[in-house]
Structures are given as C-alpha cells and as structure tokens.
C-alpha positions as CSV (number, residue, x, y, z in Angstrom):
1,X,130.6,52.1,162.4
2,X,131.0,55.1,160.1
3,X,131.8,57.2,163.1
4,X,134.4,54.9,164.5
5,X,136.1,54.8,160.9
6,X,136.0,58.7,160.8
7,X,137.6,58.9,164.3
8,X,140.4,56.7,163.4
9,X,141.0,58.6,160.1
10,X,141.0,61.7,162.2
11,X,143.6,60.5,164.6
12,X,145.9,59.3,161.8
13,X,145.6,62.7,160.1
14,X,146.5,64.5,163.4
15,X,149.6,62.2,163.7
16,X,150.7,63.1,160.1
17,X,150.4,66.7,160.8
18,X,152.5,66.4,163.9
19,X,155.2,64.5,162.2
20,X,155.3,66.4,158.8
21,X,155.1,70.0,159.9
22,X,156.4,69.7,163.4
23,X,153.3,70.9,165.2
24,X,153.9,72.3,168.7
25,X,150.7,70.4,169.6
26,X,150.5,66.8,170.5
27,X,148.5,64.6,168.3
28,X,146.0,63.8,171.0
29,X,145.3,67.4,171.9
30,X,145.2,68.3,168.0
31,X,142.5,65.7,167.7
32,X,140.3,67.1,170.4
33,X,140.8,70.7,168.9
34,X,139.9,69.5,165.4
35,X,136.8,67.6,166.8
36,X,135.6,70.8,168.3
37,X,136.2,72.7,165.1
38,X,134.3,70.1,163.2
39,X,131.3,70.5,165.5
40,X,131.4,74.3,165.3
41,X,131.8,74.1,161.5
42,X,128.7,72.0,161.4
43,X,126.8,74.5,163.6
44,X,128.0,77.4,161.4
45,X,126.8,75.7,158.3
46,X,123.3,74.9,159.7
47,X,123.0,78.4,161.2
48,X,123.8,80.0,157.8
49,X,121.3,77.9,156.0
50,X,118.6,78.9,158.6
51,X,119.5,82.6,158.4
52,X,119.4,82.3,154.6
53,X,116.0,80.8,154.7
54,X,114.5,83.2,157.3
55,X,116.0,86.4,156.0
56,X,116.1,85.8,152.2
57,X,115.1,88.8,150.0
58,X,112.4,88.6,147.5
59,X,113.5,90.1,144.3
60,X,110.7,91.6,142.1
61,X,111.3,92.9,138.7
62,X,110.0,96.5,137.9
63,X,109.8,97.7,134.4
64,X,109.7,101.5,133.7
65,X,108.6,102.3,130.1
66,X,108.3,106.2,129.9
67,X,111.9,106.9,130.5
68,X,114.4,109.8,130.6
69,X,117.6,110.2,132.5
70,X,116.2,112.7,135.1
71,X,112.9,110.8,135.5
72,X,114.6,107.5,136.0
73,X,117.0,109.1,138.6
74,X,113.9,110.3,140.5
75,X,112.2,107.0,140.3
76,X,115.3,105.3,141.7
77,X,115.1,107.5,144.7
78,X,111.6,106.3,145.3
79,X,112.6,102.6,144.9
80,X,115.4,103.1,147.4
81,X,113.0,104.5,149.9
82,X,110.7,101.5,149.4
83,X,113.6,99.1,150.0
84,X,114.4,100.8,153.3
85,X,110.7,100.3,154.3
86,X,110.7,96.7,153.1
87,X,114.2,95.3,153.6
88,X,113.0,91.9,152.8
89,X,112.2,93.0,149.1
90,X,114.8,94.0,146.6
91,X,113.6,95.8,143.3
92,X,115.3,95.1,140.1
93,X,114.5,98.2,137.8
94,X,114.2,97.7,134.1
95,X,114.3,100.8,132.2
96,X,113.3,100.7,128.4
97,X,113.2,103.5,126.0
98,X,109.5,104.5,125.1
99,X,109.8,103.6,121.5
100,X,111.0,100.1,122.3
101,X,109.1,99.3,125.4
102,X,105.9,97.8,124.0
103,X,107.7,95.2,122.0
104,X,110.1,94.5,124.9
105,X,107.2,94.0,127.3
106,X,105.3,91.8,124.9
107,X,108.3,89.6,124.2
108,X,108.9,89.1,128.0
109,X,105.2,88.2,128.4
110,X,105.1,85.8,125.4
111,X,108.3,84.1,126.8
112,X,106.7,83.6,130.1
113,X,109.0,86.0,132.0
114,X,107.1,89.2,132.5
115,X,108.0,91.8,135.1
116,X,106.2,91.5,138.4
117,X,105.3,95.2,138.3
118,X,105.2,97.4,135.3
119,X,104.6,101.2,134.6
120,X,101.5,100.6,132.4
121,X,100.3,103.1,129.9
122,X,96.5,103.1,129.5
123,X,96.7,102.1,126.0
124,X,98.2,98.8,126.8
125,X,95.9,97.6,129.5
126,X,93.3,95.8,127.5
127,X,95.8,93.9,125.4
128,X,97.7,92.3,128.4
129,X,94.5,91.9,130.4
130,X,92.7,90.1,127.5
131,X,95.8,87.8,127.4
132,X,94.9,86.8,130.9
133,X,98.3,88.0,132.2
134,X,97.5,91.0,134.5
135,X,96.5,90.7,138.0
136,X,92.9,91.8,138.6
137,X,93.4,94.2,141.8
138,X,89.9,93.9,143.1
139,X,90.9,91.8,146.1
140,X,93.8,94.1,146.9
141,X,91.9,97.3,146.5
142,X,88.8,96.4,148.5
143,X,90.5,96.8,151.9
144,X,93.1,99.3,150.8
145,X,92.7,102.4,152.9
146,X,94.2,104.7,150.2
147,X,91.5,104.1,147.7
148,X,89.1,106.8,149.0
149,X,91.8,109.5,148.5
150,X,91.7,109.3,144.6
151,X,89.5,111.6,142.6
152,X,86.6,110.2,140.7
153,X,88.2,110.1,137.2
154,X,91.1,108.0,138.6
155,X,88.6,105.5,140.2
156,X,87.0,105.3,136.7
157,X,90.5,105.0,135.0
158,X,91.3,101.9,137.1
159,X,88.5,100.0,135.4
160,X,88.9,100.9,131.6
161,X,88.9,97.2,130.6
162,X,85.6,95.4,131.4
163,X,84.9,97.6,134.4
164,X,87.6,95.6,136.3
165,X,90.6,97.1,137.9
166,X,93.9,96.3,136.3
167,X,95.8,99.5,136.9
168,X,96.2,102.3,139.6
169,X,96.8,105.7,137.7
170,X,99.4,107.8,139.2
171,X,98.1,111.0,137.5
172,X,96.7,112.3,134.2
173,X,98.4,113.7,131.1
174,X,96.8,116.6,129.2
175,X,98.5,118.4,126.3
176,X,99.2,122.0,126.6
177,X,101.3,124.2,124.2
178,X,104.9,125.1,124.9
179,X,106.2,128.0,122.8
180,X,109.4,130.0,122.5
181,X,108.4,133.3,123.9
182,X,111.7,134.9,122.7
183,X,111.1,133.9,119.1
184,X,107.5,135.2,119.0
185,X,108.9,138.6,120.4
186,X,111.6,138.7,117.9
187,X,108.9,138.4,115.1
188,X,106.4,140.7,116.9
189,X,103.9,137.7,116.8
190,X,101.2,137.0,119.5
191,X,100.6,133.6,121.0
192,X,98.2,131.6,118.7
193,X,94.8,131.1,120.1
194,X,93.2,129.1,117.3
195,X,94.3,126.5,114.8
196,X,94.3,129.0,112.0
197,X,96.4,131.5,114.0
198,X,98.8,128.5,114.8
199,X,99.3,127.8,111.1
200,X,100.3,131.3,110.4
201,X,102.6,131.6,113.4
202,X,104.6,128.4,112.7
203,X,104.9,129.5,109.0
204,X,106.6,132.8,110.1
205,X,108.7,131.3,112.8
206,X,110.4,129.1,110.4
207,X,113.7,130.3,109.4
208,X,115.9,127.5,107.9
209,X,118.9,129.9,107.6
210,X,119.0,130.0,111.4
211,X,118.2,126.4,111.7
212,X,114.7,127.2,113.2
213,X,111.4,125.4,112.4
214,X,108.0,126.7,113.5
215,X,106.7,123.3,114.9
216,X,107.4,119.6,114.7
217,X,106.0,116.2,113.3
218,X,105.9,113.2,115.6
219,X,106.6,110.4,113.2
220,X,107.7,107.8,115.6
221,X,105.7,106.0,118.3
222,X,103.2,108.2,120.2
223,X,102.5,110.3,117.0
224,X,98.8,109.3,117.1
225,X,98.0,111.7,119.9
226,X,98.9,114.9,117.6
227,X,97.4,113.3,114.6
228,X,94.2,112.8,116.6
229,X,94.3,116.5,117.8
230,X,94.1,117.8,114.2
231,X,91.6,115.2,112.8
232,X,89.2,115.8,115.8
233,X,89.6,119.6,115.5
234,X,88.2,119.4,111.9
235,X,85.7,116.7,112.6
236,X,84.2,118.5,115.5
237,X,84.2,115.4,117.8
238,X,86.6,113.1,119.4
239,X,84.4,110.0,118.9
240,X,85.5,107.2,116.8
241,X,82.2,105.4,115.8
242,X,78.8,106.2,114.9
243,X,75.7,104.5,116.0
244,X,76.1,101.8,113.2
245,X,79.7,101.2,114.2
246,X,81.2,103.0,111.2
247,X,84.5,104.8,111.8
248,X,84.3,108.4,111.7
249,X,87.9,108.7,110.3
250,X,86.2,107.9,106.9
251,X,84.7,111.3,106.9
252,X,86.1,114.1,104.6
253,X,86.7,116.2,107.6
254,X,89.1,113.7,109.0
255,X,91.1,113.8,105.8
256,X,91.3,117.6,106.0
257,X,92.6,117.5,109.6
258,X,95.3,114.9,108.6
259,X,96.3,116.9,105.5
260,X,96.7,120.2,107.6
261,X,99.0,118.3,109.9
262,X,101.0,116.8,107.3
263,X,101.5,120.1,105.5
264,X,103.8,121.3,108.3
265,X,106.2,118.7,107.2
266,X,105.6,119.1,103.4
267,X,106.0,122.9,103.7
268,X,109.2,122.6,105.5
269,X,107.9,124.2,108.8
270,X,108.9,121.0,110.7
271,X,112.6,119.5,110.7
272,X,112.9,116.9,107.9
273,X,114.3,114.5,110.5
274,X,111.2,114.7,112.7
275,X,109.7,112.0,110.5
276,X,111.6,109.7,113.0
277,X,111.1,111.8,116.0
278,X,109.6,110.6,119.3
279,X,109.1,112.2,122.7
280,X,112.7,112.7,123.7
281,X,113.7,114.2,120.2
282,X,110.7,116.7,120.3
283,X,111.5,117.8,123.8
284,X,115.2,118.2,123.0
285,X,114.3,120.0,119.8
286,X,112.4,122.6,121.8
287,X,114.9,123.4,124.5
288,X,117.9,123.4,122.1
289,X,116.3,126.0,119.8
290,X,115.3,124.0,116.8
291,X,111.6,124.1,117.1
292,X,109.4,127.0,118.2
293,X,106.1,125.5,119.1
294,X,105.3,121.9,120.5
295,X,102.2,120.2,122.0
296,X,103.4,118.1,125.1
297,X,102.5,116.8,128.4
298,X,103.0,118.8,131.5
299,X,106.0,116.9,132.6
300,X,108.1,118.8,130.0
301,X,107.7,121.8,132.3
302,X,110.3,120.6,134.6
303,X,112.6,119.7,131.7
304,X,112.4,123.3,130.2
305,X,112.9,124.8,133.6
306,X,116.2,122.8,133.9
307,X,117.5,123.5,130.5
308,X,116.2,126.9,129.4
309,X,116.5,130.4,130.6
310,X,113.5,131.9,132.3
311,X,111.6,134.2,130.0
312,X,112.6,132.4,126.8
313,X,109.7,130.1,126.8
314,X,106.1,129.8,128.2
315,X,103.1,127.6,128.1
316,X,99.4,128.1,127.1
317,X,96.2,126.3,126.3
318,X,96.1,124.3,123.1
319,X,94.6,126.4,120.0
320,X,91.0,126.3,119.5
321,X,89.7,124.3,116.5
322,X,87.3,125.3,113.6
323,X,84.4,124.4,115.5
324,X,85.1,126.6,118.5
325,X,86.2,123.6,120.5
326,X,89.3,121.6,121.2
327,X,89.4,117.9,122.0
328,X,92.0,116.8,124.6
329,X,92.8,113.3,125.4
330,X,92.7,112.6,129.1
331,X,95.7,110.3,129.1
332,X,97.1,108.5,132.1
333,X,99.6,105.8,133.2
334,X,99.9,103.7,136.4
335,X,101.1,100.6,138.1
336,X,100.0,97.2,137.1
337,X,100.9,93.6,138.3
338,X,101.6,90.6,136.2
339,X,100.8,87.0,137.3
340,X,104.4,85.8,138.3
341,X,103.7,84.1,141.7
342,X,105.1,87.2,143.5
343,X,101.8,89.1,143.7
344,X,101.9,89.7,147.5
345,X,105.4,91.3,147.3
346,X,104.4,93.2,144.0
347,X,101.4,94.7,145.7
348,X,103.6,96.1,148.4
349,X,105.6,98.0,145.8
350,X,102.3,99.0,143.9
351,X,100.5,100.2,147.0
352,X,103.7,102.2,148.1
353,X,104.1,104.0,144.8
354,X,100.2,104.6,144.6
355,X,99.9,105.9,148.2
356,X,98.9,109.4,148.5
357,X,102.2,110.3,150.1
358,X,104.3,108.8,147.5
359,X,102.1,109.4,144.5
360,X,101.8,113.2,145.1
361,X,105.6,113.3,145.1
362,X,105.7,111.5,141.7
363,X,102.9,113.4,140.0
364,X,104.3,116.8,141.3
365,X,107.8,115.8,139.9
366,X,106.0,115.0,136.5
367,X,103.7,118.1,136.7
368,X,100.7,115.9,136.1
369,X,97.1,116.6,136.6
370,X,96.6,115.1,140.0
371,X,94.9,111.8,140.8
372,X,94.4,112.5,144.6
373,X,91.7,114.7,146.1
374,X,94.3,116.3,148.5
375,X,96.3,117.7,145.6
376,X,93.4,119.8,144.4
377,X,93.8,122.0,147.3
378,X,97.6,122.2,147.0
379,X,98.9,125.8,146.0
380,X,101.7,123.9,144.0
381,X,99.3,123.9,141.1
382,X,97.9,127.5,141.2
383,X,100.8,129.5,142.4
384,X,103.1,128.4,139.5
385,X,102.4,130.3,136.2
386,X,103.2,127.2,134.1
387,X,101.2,124.7,136.1
388,X,98.3,127.2,136.4
389,X,97.6,126.7,132.5
390,X,96.7,123.1,133.3
391,X,93.8,124.3,135.6
392,X,92.8,126.8,133.1
393,X,92.5,124.3,130.3
394,X,90.6,121.9,132.6
395,X,88.0,124.7,133.4
396,X,87.5,126.1,130.1
397,X,84.1,124.9,128.5
398,X,85.5,124.9,125.0
399,X,87.9,122.0,125.9
400,X,86.5,118.6,125.9
401,X,88.4,115.9,127.4
402,X,87.9,112.3,126.4
403,X,89.3,108.6,126.7
404,X,90.4,106.8,123.7
405,X,88.8,103.4,123.0
406,X,91.3,101.7,125.4
407,X,88.8,98.9,126.1
408,X,89.9,97.3,122.7
409,X,92.6,94.8,123.1
410,X,93.7,95.7,119.5
411,X,94.2,99.4,120.5
412,X,97.9,98.9,121.6
413,X,98.8,97.4,118.2
414,X,96.9,100.2,116.5
415,X,98.7,102.9,118.5
416,X,102.1,101.3,118.6
417,X,102.4,100.0,115.1
418,X,99.8,100.5,112.5
419,X,99.2,104.4,113.2
420,X,103.1,104.8,112.9
421,X,103.6,102.8,109.9
422,X,100.8,104.4,107.7
423,X,101.6,108.0,109.0
424,X,105.2,107.6,107.9
425,X,104.0,106.5,104.5
426,X,101.9,109.7,104.1
427,X,104.9,111.9,105.4
428,X,107.2,110.4,102.7
429,X,104.7,110.7,100.0
430,X,104.3,106.9,99.6
431,X,100.6,106.9,100.5
432,X,97.7,109.3,100.2
433,X,96.2,110.6,103.6
434,X,92.7,109.1,102.5
435,X,94.4,105.7,102.1
436,X,95.9,105.9,105.6
437,X,92.6,106.8,107.0
438,X,90.9,103.8,105.2
439,X,93.4,101.4,106.6
440,X,93.0,102.8,110.0
441,X,89.1,102.7,109.8
442,X,89.1,99.2,108.6
443,X,91.2,98.0,111.5
444,X,89.3,99.9,114.1
445,X,85.9,98.9,112.7
446,X,86.9,95.2,112.9
447,X,88.1,95.5,116.6
448,X,85.0,97.5,117.6
449,X,82.7,94.8,116.0
450,X,84.5,92.1,117.7
451,X,84.1,93.9,121.0
452,X,80.4,94.5,120.5
453,X,79.7,90.9,119.6
454,X,81.3,89.8,122.7
455,X,80.4,92.5,125.3
456,X,77.6,94.7,123.7
457,X,77.8,98.4,123.5
C-alpha cells in the first residue's frame, strides 16, 4: 500500500515538474528516470555505510610529555611513518610542556579520558599503575620478537613497579657536564674534575657586568635530580633509607650538600630568575651565553650543535664528589598504555615505536644511552667526541649508577610537587635547608613504610 501511494505521488511530482518548468522530457519518461535515480541513490547510501564500517579509522590519542619544538617535529615524522604502515589507525598527538604534563595527565586520568599511549617518565609509572589505570604489558611482550633485542638494564626497567611490565624504555638518560669552552679559555681555567674545583670555576666565570653566570639553579619541576646529585656527593651514597627505614636525608651530610647547591644562588653565581627555571630555560640559558656550566641529559648535545658554534662548548663527565665517587641517576622514559578499550591499536603504536628499527632512530636523535644491544656496537656512539663522554662515564668505576625509588606510588607527587615547593622556599629564604630535608624525609619515610607493610622489602 505504501509503495503504491509513493508511486502515485512520484507521478504527480513528475507532472508538476513538466508543467511548471517546461521540461523537455515527458512525465512518463521522467517518472522512469527518477525511479532509477531513487534506486541508485539507495544503493549509494548503503554502499557508503558499508565502506564507512569496513574502512573506518581508529583514532588513538598519544601524549608527549618531554617536549621541545625540534623534538616534537622529529616525533611527528615517526608518527607519520606509523600511519603509512597502519592506514587504519590515526594518531592524535597531544604535546604538553614538561612542567605542566603531570597535572595534565592526572586530570585526564581522573576525568576518565586518558590518552591511549603516553610517553611515560619512569617516576610516574608506580602512581598510575597503582591506580589500576595502566595496561600490564605481559601478554603483549611474551610473543613479541623484539624483546630479546633489549639490553638487560632495559628489561629490568620495564618492571620497576611490582616486577610487572608497565613501560618499555626507549633509552637511558645520564647526566653529563656541558661547559662553555670559550669562557674557560678566556679566564685561563681548566675543566673542573671535582666538586671543589667546580665551585671555584663557577665563581670565577660569573661576571654580572657581561650578564654571565657560572652555573644555574633548577627551581622548577625536575630540579630534584640536581639537588640529589649534591646531596649524594656529600652523603657518599645514593641510598634513601637505612636498614630501619629511616631516611638518609636527615643526616647532616645531606644538609651540607643541599647548602652547597643553594649557595650558588645565594652568592649570585646563578641567574636570579633561575628560581623558576625548568629544562628549556636552562638549556637556552647555556646556548645563549647566560650560563657557563650546566648538568644535563645527552639529548642537549643535539640542541647545542644546532645553536652554538663548534669550539665554543664541550662536554665532560660530572665532577667527582668528596668521597671520590659520583652518583648518577640512570633515568629513563618510555612508552606505556592506558586502559581505554583501544589496547590492540595502542599496542601497534607502542610496538612500532619500541622496535629496534624505530627505537634506535629515536635514541640516536636524543643522544641517549641505548636500550638496544645492537646500538652498543654502533660507531655512532664512539666516533663522536661528545657522545664518547657517555661511554667514558659509564665505564669509570668512580661513577655509581642508581635507580630512584620509583616503585613508591607517592614518588611522582614527591618529585613533581613537594621537592619543588620546599626547594623554592629554601632559595627564597623562607625556609631553612634542614627544614626542607625534614619535610622530605617525613614524606618519604611514610611512603616507604606503607610499601614495606604491603609488599615487604
């Protein structure tokens, strides 16, 4: 009945068209043409729905948290290569400045809208894994042919929380010393080999009239790494707790190390504005000629090559501390997945980025200590005078490499917030160094005790 009514109405419509606009086509012929068009239109609509269903792209959100313009540009190139290999997957890149990244990621997770894949610093793994939000990668890794290509430290780094894999590291960060070779030559100074020599050199390099400062203070997020360098140098150990669970930051030697570092700011050997400096400001301060010596990760080598003239700068091993040792954090970042329902598509991206082929491109671009066995034989690391320093530091028995207590879920809060808040108070004279160390110790002891009670030593 409905079909008959539709046919009658279609014929009337064709008659009206003929009468109103003077169509050259007779109404009966127009009716047949419209009928054929109708059938074609229905077919086209059905086909478009089918093609949309069959060939629809999956969009996955990928968050980058250690950002810089050049770094993000390189990463976009890798993501473009991934999308060519997997045309059914589209990657939405979210780039967040480092100082804001932890709060941004946490807010997304709490709101129930986390990224599918994230560039995960080692210090955040325990926090998000303890919340039950990260994907345990065990089932993905067990049959992954690339797994055997990683060095042993990388395999251990995958399981920093509860001995379960929540991250695949893309390389290791170890600090080295960047110095203005031209400044030292102007003053007739040698490259400092010890912490005592370092103090004397930065004092002599400081020249306010020229807008030059011997060194820097990292007062913003990430400053704990340099704080810990000076504390460990004077403590003679990188450990945080004794056998009874007491925090070693309570020791007077820890206060001596912290006071030494703070003195660079108090004595005017570091720029006043560095109380708020983070990674980008420190690096820019070095290559623009504001700061003479910085401790930084090897990825800064590429930045200096781009912005500085050859011969004006160089790198060396970190200064040796009073105990004839230097303690270097073996930091890393990598790729992690959140539970979003798109785990299979997310794994394709993670396994692509973490493959030996792509991973070595990434770690070479960043000048990282490699996570892959094959890279250890690569002349890339031994023939370049800048990268060669990394290998020298790794092979020097006076340098002890350590992991922070990243297994503590509270570590992220300590690193991102508490350490920054108290350190800035000390720099601005609002709090004594001993008070800051007491607050840090209380926080860490509480977190450690909680961990021990739940998991054992």
